[in-house]
N, C-alpha and C positions, 0 to 999 in steps of 0.2 A: 191667212191660210186658205187655200183653194184647191178643190179637186180640178185636175186638168181636163183638157178636151178628150182625152182618151179614157176618162172617168177613173181609171185605176191609178193614174199619176196623181201625186200630191205635191203641191207647191207651198212652201212655208217661208214667211219673212225671216231672214237670218240676221242676228245681231252682228255678225261678221261683216255686214255691209252689202249684202245682196239677197238672193233667194236660194232656198234649199229645195232641190228637185228630188223627190223620192219615187223611184220607179216601181213598177209592179213587182219586180223581184227583190225589192228591198234595198237595192243599191242607191247610194246617195251622192249627189253632186252639188256643191255650192257654186252658184254662178255669181261672180263679183265683177264689178266694172273693171274692164281692162285698162281703160283710161281713168286717170285719178278722179275719185269722188269721195276721197277721205277728208279728214282722218277717220280711221276705223276704231271700233271699240277694242280695249285691251283684252287679251285672252283670259286674264284672271280677274274675277270679281269686278266686272264692269258696273259702273253706276248707271242705271237705266231711267233716271228722272228726266232726261231729255234736255238737261241744261249744260252738258259737257261739250257740246260742239261736234261730237263725232257722228258719223252716219249711223242712223237707227231706223232701218225700214220697219214700218208698222203695217199698214193695210196695203193690199195689192189686188189688182185685177188684170185681166187680159184684154189686149186690143184685138182688132180684127185679124191681125197677122199672127196671133198667138204669142206675141211678146208681152212684157210685163210692164204695167204702170204702178209705181210705188209712191205711196205717201210717206215721206221720210220725216219722222217725228224729231230726229236729232239735228238735221241740217235745215229744217223749215222749208222744204221745197216739195214739189211733186216732180217726179223724174220718170224717165223711160229706160227700160233695160231690155235689150234684145237677148235672145237665147244664146248668142255667141259672145255676150259680155260687153257689147257696145252701149254706153250710157249717154243719154242726152237730156237736157233739162226740158221740163214741160212748162212749169210756171213757178215763180217765187213771189208773185204779187197778185193782188185782187183789187178790182175796182168797186168801191162802195157807192151807195145811192147818193151821197153828197158830192160825188165827183172826184173824191180823193183816191189815189192809188197808194196802197199800203202793202208792206210785207205780209206774206201769208201767216206766219206763225207756225204753231204746232200742228203740221199736216197730219191727219189721222187715217183717213180712209178714202180711196177712190172707187168709183163705179161708172160704167157706161150705161146709157139708156139704149133703147132699140134703134134709135136714130143716129147713134154715134157721138152724142154729146158726152163729155167727160164731166162728172160731178165729183166733188170731194168735200169732205168734212174737216173742219179745223177746230181743235179743242180750245185754243186760246191763242192770243198774240204771244210772242216770245216774252215780252215784258210782263204781261199778266200772269203767264205761267211761272216765270221766275220768282214773282212775288205773290204767288197764289195764297200764301198764308195770310197776307194782308188784305185779302178779299177785295181786290180792285174790281172795277166795273166789268162785268162779263162782256167779252167780245168774240164769243164762239160764233161760228157761222158755217153755212153751207154755201159753196160757190160752184159755178159751172163754166166750162169752156165750150162755147157753141161750136167751134170749128177746130176740133182736135186734129192735129197732123203730127205724127211722130217726127222728131227731129226739128220741129219748128217751135220755138218758145212762144208762149202766149200769155195773156193776162186773164185771170179768172174774173168772173162777175158774181158778186155776192147776191144771193137770192133768198136766203133764210137767215134771220138773226134772232136775237133774244133766246138763245139756247143756253143750256147749262151742262158743261162737261161733255160736249159733242163728241160722240165716238163713232161707231160704225154706221154706215148708211147702206141701204139696199133698196132696190125696186121690187115691187110685188111681181110675181111671175107673169102677170098680164101687162106689166109696165105702166099701169094707170095710177099707181100710188108709190110715193117715196116714203120710206121709213127711216127714222134716225133714232139711235140710242142716245138718250140724254142721261149719261151716267150721273152727273151732278144732281139732277132733279129726280132721279130714281124712277124714270118711266120711259116708255117708248112714245115717239111722236110720229104721226102720219100726216102727210100732205098729199092732196090729190094733184095729179099731173095732167095738164090740159095740152091743147095743140101748141106746138113750138116750144114745149117745155115750160109753159106757164104754170104757176102753182096757186092753189086755192084750198080752202076748207081745212085748215090745219087744226088738228086736235090731238089730244092724248089717246094713244091706242092701248086698250086694256085698262087696268087699274091706275089711279093716280100715283100710287107708290107700289113698287115691287119688293121693297125691303131687302135690297141686296145689290142694287146698282147694275143695271144692264150694260153689257159691253159688246161682245160679238154676237151675231145672230144669223139664222138661216131659216128658210121656209121649207116645210115638207110639202108633199104633193096634194095634201088636203087643206092647205091654207093656214095651217098652224105655224106660228112664229116661235121658233126655239131660240132662246137666248141664254147666254151664260150670265150669272150674277157674280161679278168679280169680288164684291164685298162679302159674299157668303160661300164662295166655292160651290155654286149650286147651278144646275141646269134646269130650266123650266120651259114650258111651252104655253103661249097665249093663244087660245082658240079664237076663231072668228067671232064667237059670241062674247069674248072678253074674259073667259075663265082662265085661271092660271093652274097648270098641272105640273107637279114636280116630276122630272124625269130622272135626275141623279142628284144626290146630295153627297158631296165628297167628304172624306173623313178628316178635315182640317180642324184639329182641336183648338188651335189658336183663334180661328174665326168663330167657331161655335161658342167659345168662352166669351168673346167680345159681344156676340149677339145676346147672350144671356145677361151680360152686364148692362147692355143698352139696347133693348129690343126695338126702339124707334130708329136707332142709327142704321143706315144702309150699309155702313162699313166701307164706303167708297173712299173716305179720306185716309184709310190705313193701307191702301193697296201697294203703294210704292215703298213706304218705309218699313212696313212690317215684315218680319221674317216668315218664310213659308212654314206651314204647319206640316201635318203628317199625311196629307192626302196625295192622291195620284196626280191631281192638277191644281196645285197651290196658286192662288190668284187666277182662277179660271177665267179666260179671256176671249176665247174664240171657238167656233164650231163650224163644221161643214159636213156635208153628206158626200159619200164617195162609193167606190166599188162599182162592178158592172150593173148592179140592180139599184144603186143609189140608197142601199139600206145600211151601209157602214157609216157610222158616226165617228168623226175625229174631233178630239177636244184639245185645244191648245191652252197654255197657261204661261203666265210671266215667271213663275218660280219653278216650273217643272223642267225636267231634262228629257222627257219622253212624250209621245202623243198617245194618250189612252184612247182606246177604240171600243165600240160595242155595236151589236146588231140592233137595228131599229125595226119595230113591227110595221112601220110605214116607210115608204121611200121618200127621199128628199125631192124637192122641186128641181128640175134641170137649171143649170146656171144660165143667165141671159146670153153670155157670149157664144154659147153653143149654137144658138139659132138666130142671132142678131143679123139684121140685113145690112148694116153699115160696112 
């Protein structure tokens, strides 16, 4: 989910196989690939565990031309979608440090840095995800494409490994740090970004455990990191000092009951199989700031059918693509 360059436009990954554009007047348009990129999810009761083989756009970001780069969790690729519906592959493979080239797996989220490199997170290989209950060796990773060019397929380069349940990734507003949500390990990870995209000084950002499994996140203008906790249907903010502030705790009785039964459990393992509770954003998964003053918060969820919004006392940080030089 992203606020567009006009700030008031909202773009949402659509299970129907593309992106949903919500204009300032509330009108909606789904942009799907005009050339085949299916199969697509069924209209009724689609299984969203990512093993069904149909297109399942997950994370998205904008390139320099205002077109969309999509991490497709269902088809295990990163792809490019123009606003007129032309789809082209970005990558389906990554190069590991041992010299092997392997399929990406469960592509989760893409992001550009200020110099035009495309980074993306991968939750697991297709095999590890398919057999995740057997607890195979984790192969989550973050990869980068150094020379992104729309319409030209590339091979990603793996740059971060030994992650757990890799989810959304974003750069700090100044571009000097890369943040990754480790849903499986229940914390945020920060890596410093040096010249030419080199990485160093990896550490946990905030507490070792958030007790809720972080998923999607965004920064506000004061440097606070707002993240959804998908295992608890909760929205919190991690301050630069490492404190955790509760912003919104949704009314999901199923999740609350689970937390009472097992207070040490983050709840991450129940997110796909459990039925939604009674909250406005069941399986709360994403957040972005929008509106003309960047004080409107939009919250996305896996089990919801609408986008809850509320006004924030502080504005969000401008998105990187609004001022990128690439």
